[in-house]
C-alpha positions in Angstrom: 0.0 -0.2 0.2 2.8 2.4 0.9 4.7 1.4 -2.6 1.8 2.0 -4.4 1.4 5.9 -2.9 5.1 6.2 -3.8 4.6 4.8 -6.9 1.8 7.2 -7.3 3.4 10.4 -6.6 6.6 9.7 -9.1 4.3 8.9 -11.7 2.5 12.5 -10.7 5.8 14.3 -10.9 7.7 12.7 -14.2 4.0 13.7 -15.2 4.7 17.4 -14.6 8.7 17.6 -15.1 7.4 15.9 -18.6 4.9 18.4 -19.4 6.9 21.3 -18.4 9.8 20.5 -20.7 6.9 20.0 -23.7 5.9 23.0 -22.6 9.0 24.9 -23.4 10.2 22.9 -25.9 7.2 24.2 -27.8 7.2 27.8 -26.7 11.0 27.5 -28.4 10.0 26.6 -31.1 7.1 28.5 -32.0 8.7 31.9 -30.5 11.8 33.2 -31.7 14.3 34.1 -28.7 14.7 37.8 -29.0 13.3 40.8 -31.2 13.4 41.6 -34.8 15.2 44.6 -35.4 12.6 46.8 -36.6 10.4 45.7 -33.6 11.9 48.6 -31.4 9.9 50.3 -34.1 6.5 49.0 -33.0 7.2 51.2 -29.4 7.2 54.2 -30.9 4.4 56.3 -29.8 3.3 54.4 -27.2 2.0 56.8 -24.5 1.4 53.8 -21.7 2.3 50.1 -21.2 -0.5 48.1 -19.1 1.6 44.8 -18.3 0.0 41.2 -17.0 2.6 38.7 -15.3 1.1 35.1 -16.2 2.1 31.8 -14.0 1.7 28.5 -13.8 -1.6 28.4 -11.1 -0.7 28.1 -7.9 1.5 30.9 -7.5 -0.9 34.1 -7.4 1.1 35.6 -4.6 4.8 35.4 -6.5 2.8 36.4 -9.5 1.5 39.6 -8.0 5.1 40.4 -6.0 6.9 40.2 -9.8 4.2 42.2 -11.1 4.8 44.9 -8.6 8.2 44.8 -8.8 7.9 45.2 -13.1 5.4 48.1 -12.8 7.9 50.0 -10.6 10.9 49.7 -12.6 9.2 51.0 -15.5 7.6 54.3 -13.7 11.1 54.7 -12.3 12.3 54.5 -16.1 9.3 57.0 -17.1 7.1 54.8 -18.8 3.8 55.1 -17.7 2.2 52.0 -16.3 -1.9 52.3 -15.4 -2.9 51.5 -11.9 -6.5 49.9 -13.5 -7.1 46.6 -14.7 -9.3 47.8 -17.5 -6.9 50.2 -19.2 -5.2 46.7 -20.3 -7.9 46.7 -22.7 -7.8 50.8 -23.8 -4.8 52.4 -24.1 -3.9 51.8 -27.6 -4.5 48.2 -27.7 -0.8 47.1 -26.4 0.2 45.7 -23.2 3.4 43.7 -21.9 2.8 40.1 -20.9 5.4 38.5 -18.6 5.0 34.7 -19.1 7.0 32.3 -16.2 7.1 29.1 -15.6 9.4 27.8 -13.0 9.3 24.4 -12.8 12.0 22.5 -13.2 13.9 25.4 -14.6 13.0 29.5 -15.5 11.5 30.1 -18.1 10.9 33.8 -18.8 9.2 35.4 -21.3 8.6 39.1 -21.5 6.5 40.1 -24.8 4.5 43.5 -25.8 1.0 42.4 -27.5 -0.6 44.9 -29.4 -3.4 45.0 -32.7 -2.2 45.0 -36.4 -4.1 45.0 -39.2 -3.2 43.3 -42.7 -2.7 46.5 -44.8 -4.0 45.2 -48.0 -7.2 44.6 -45.8 -7.6 47.1 -42.9 -10.5 44.9 -41.5 -8.7 42.1 -40.9 -7.6 42.4 -37.1 -5.4 40.5 -34.8 -3.8 40.6 -31.4 0.2 39.6 -32.0 3.5 40.4 -30.1 6.0 43.0 -31.8 8.5 42.7 -29.3 10.0 40.0 -27.4 12.5 38.4 -25.5 12.8 35.2 -23.6 15.3 32.8 -22.0 15.1 29.5 -20.3 17.6 29.0 -17.5 18.0 25.0 -16.9 20.2 25.8 -14.0 18.0 27.5 -11.7 15.6 24.4 -10.9 13.6 25.9 -8.1 14.0 29.7 -8.2 13.5 32.6 -5.8 11.7 35.4 -5.9 15.0 37.5 -6.1 16.6 34.8 -9.2 13.2 35.1 -10.9 13.2 39.4 -10.2 17.4 39.4 -11.5 15.9 37.8 -15.2 13.2 39.5 -15.6 15.0 42.9 -14.4 17.4 41.7 -17.5 14.6 41.5 -20.3 12.9 44.5 -18.7 16.3 46.8 -19.4 16.4 45.7 -23.0 12.7 46.6 -23.1 13.2 49.9 -21.6 16.1 50.8 -23.8 14.2 50.2 -26.7 11.5 52.1 -25.8 13.2 55.2 -24.6 15.4 54.8 -27.7 12.2 55.4 -30.5 10.1 57.8 -28.0 13.2 60.1 -27.4 10.6 62.7 -26.0 9.6 60.6 -23.3 13.8 60.3 -22.4 14.0 64.1 -22.6 11.0 64.7 -19.9 12.6 61.6 -17.6 15.8 63.6 -18.0 14.0 67.1 -16.9 12.6 65.6 -14.3 15.5 64.3 -12.5 17.6 67.8 -12.9 14.5 69.5 -11.0 14.5 66.8 -8.5 11.3 64.9 -9.4 11.3 60.8 -7.6 8.3 58.8 -8.8 
């Protein structure tokens, strides 16, 4: 009886690990690791960047902590982040999605999705990724909150750099506020 329970537990663990690895393999095959050279241009003119963190079920507290970390980091860089979740559906129909998988390894994907349309048929619209960066770190089997934030932070730095590169007025506004002693 005890062996049966132990065997069932092993099978469940193996299935979870297999599912996680399969999920990551599919994600890596379906998405490019890194952004296209011209995807930076898709950030031009965005006045507000809502944030949505996606994690496995049962990790709501960690997702909330990571969400706050991301929003603060963007605000400190001078990027407007709405405090209202309803804004996620408005504001230029763009949102920064951060997907985390922490089961057996650390997978992080940061992507900006926007409504886009076909030039030849503008009535056809779809919600697509226009900027992204992702990585898998198998050396961190059970990532701590600090390790997750460090990995997310690296990708956020790239996003912020690209955003400010194509929105120079925002950069000038930030530098002016810093000179006047403004603290976000």
